[in-house]
C-alpha positions in Angstrom: 3.4 -2.3 32.6 0.2 -1.0 34.1 -2.6 -0.6 31.6 -6.0 0.9 32.2 -9.2 -0.9 31.6 -10.2 -0.9 27.9 -13.7 -0.3 26.6 -14.9 -3.1 24.3 -14.7 -1.0 21.2 -11.1 0.3 21.8 -8.1 -0.8 19.9 -5.5 -2.3 22.3 -2.5 -0.9 20.3 -3.9 2.6 20.5 -4.7 2.3 24.2 -1.1 1.0 24.9 0.4 3.8 23.0 -1.7 6.4 24.7 -0.9 5.3 28.3 2.4 7.0 29.2 5.0 5.0 31.1 5.0 5.5 34.8 7.8 5.1 37.4 6.6 1.6 38.1 6.9 0.5 34.5 10.1 -1.6 34.4 11.3 -4.6 32.4 12.3 -7.8 34.1 15.8 -6.4 34.9 14.4 -3.4 36.6 15.2 -0.9 33.8 12.6 1.7 32.9 10.4 0.7 30.0 10.1 3.3 27.2 6.8 3.3 25.5 6.3 4.9 22.1 3.3 7.2 21.8 3.6 7.5 18.1 0.5 6.4 16.2 1.2 5.5 12.6 -1.3 5.3 9.8 -4.5 7.3 9.3 -4.8 11.0 9.9 -2.5 10.9 13.0 0.7 9.6 11.5 2.6 8.5 8.4 1.0 8.4 5.1 2.1 6.3 2.2 4.1 8.3 -0.4 3.7 7.9 -4.1 7.0 5.9 -4.2 5.7 3.6 -1.4 2.5 3.0 -3.3 4.4 2.3 -6.6 6.8 0.0 -4.7 3.8 -2.0 -3.4 2.3 -2.2 -6.8 5.6 -3.4 -8.3 5.1 -6.6 -6.4 2.1 -7.4 -8.7 3.0 -9.3 -11.9 1.1 -9.8 -15.0 1.0 -13.6 -14.9 1.0 -14.1 -18.6 4.0 -11.8 -19.3 5.9 -12.2 -16.0 6.7 -8.5 -15.6 5.4 -6.3 -12.8 2.5 -3.9 -13.6 4.5 -0.8 -12.8 7.4 -1.6 -15.2 4.9 -2.6 -17.8 3.4 0.9 -17.6 0.0 -0.3 -16.6 -0.3 2.1 -13.7 -1.5 5.5 -14.9 -2.2 7.3 -11.6 -2.3 6.9 -7.9 -4.0 9.4 -5.6 -4.1 9.0 -1.8 -6.8 11.4 -0.5 -6.8 13.0 3.0 -9.6 10.7 4.2 -7.3 7.6 3.4 -9.0 6.6 0.2 -6.5 5.5 -2.4 -7.5 5.6 -6.0 -5.4 3.6 -8.5 -6.0 4.1 -12.2 -4.5 1.3 -14.2 -5.1 -0.4 -17.5 -4.5 -3.9 -18.8 -2.5 -5.1 -21.7 -5.7 -5.9 -23.6 -9.4 -5.3 -23.0 -9.8 -9.1 -23.3 -7.1 -9.9 -20.7 -8.3 -13.1 -19.0 -6.3 -12.3 -15.9 -7.7 -8.7 -15.4 -9.8 -9.5 -12.3 -6.9 -11.3 -10.7 -4.4 -8.4 -11.4 -7.0 -5.9 -10.1 -7.5 -7.9 -6.9 -3.7 -8.2 -6.4 -3.2 -4.5 -6.9 -5.9 -3.9 -4.2 -4.3 -6.3 -1.8 -0.8 -4.8 -2.3 -2.0 -1.4 -1.3 -4.6 -1.9 1.4 -2.1 -2.3 4.3 0.0 0.8 3.4 0.2 3.4 6.1 -2.6 6.0 6.0 -4.7 3.9 3.5 -8.2 3.3 4.7 -9.7 1.9 1.4 -8.4 1.2 -2.1 -10.3 1.6 -5.4 -8.5 0.1 -8.4 -10.1 1.6 -11.5 -9.5 -0.1 -14.9 -9.2 2.6 -17.5 -8.7 2.3 -21.3 -7.7 5.8 -22.2 -5.0 6.2 -23.3 -4.6 2.8 -24.8 -1.6 0.9 -23.4 1.4 0.9 -25.7 4.5 -0.8 -24.4 6.8 1.1 -26.8 6.0 4.3 -25.0 4.7 3.3 -21.5 6.9 0.4 -20.4 10.2 0.9 -18.7 13.5 0.2 -20.6 13.9 -3.0 -18.6 10.5 -4.2 -19.5 11.0 -3.3 -23.2 14.2 -5.4 -23.2 12.2 -8.3 -21.6 9.5 -7.9 -24.2 12.0 -7.8 -27.1 11.2 -4.1 -27.9 14.4 -2.2 -28.9 
């Protein structure tokens, strides 16, 4: 495939997607190469949905309890703004949770690569206080022995 010269500050993936295929663009067998011009992420394409964000956060486990932070009910709110900033409001099982910084960092890492996310702010909030009897999923309640 023929590609134009890139400026030093250009992203190669964006340049490749922006250059439309030409008649001379063929694979090794001589078949025409179809190049996608779809740009994903950011303001030009797909944005993470609330479900995608919660799915990503469900990969983060409280290391002391062994249940993910979504099923524990520790995620209070997620808000992906138009500029790509994702705010995650969450709490911890206790204000004295020794793993709080680790959980907060893992929540950030789980969301930072989602489509349309430019930056992630994980805010630890204490209101309302976490109560597993009302905030945890039924599955988590069973795991915690709450009937």
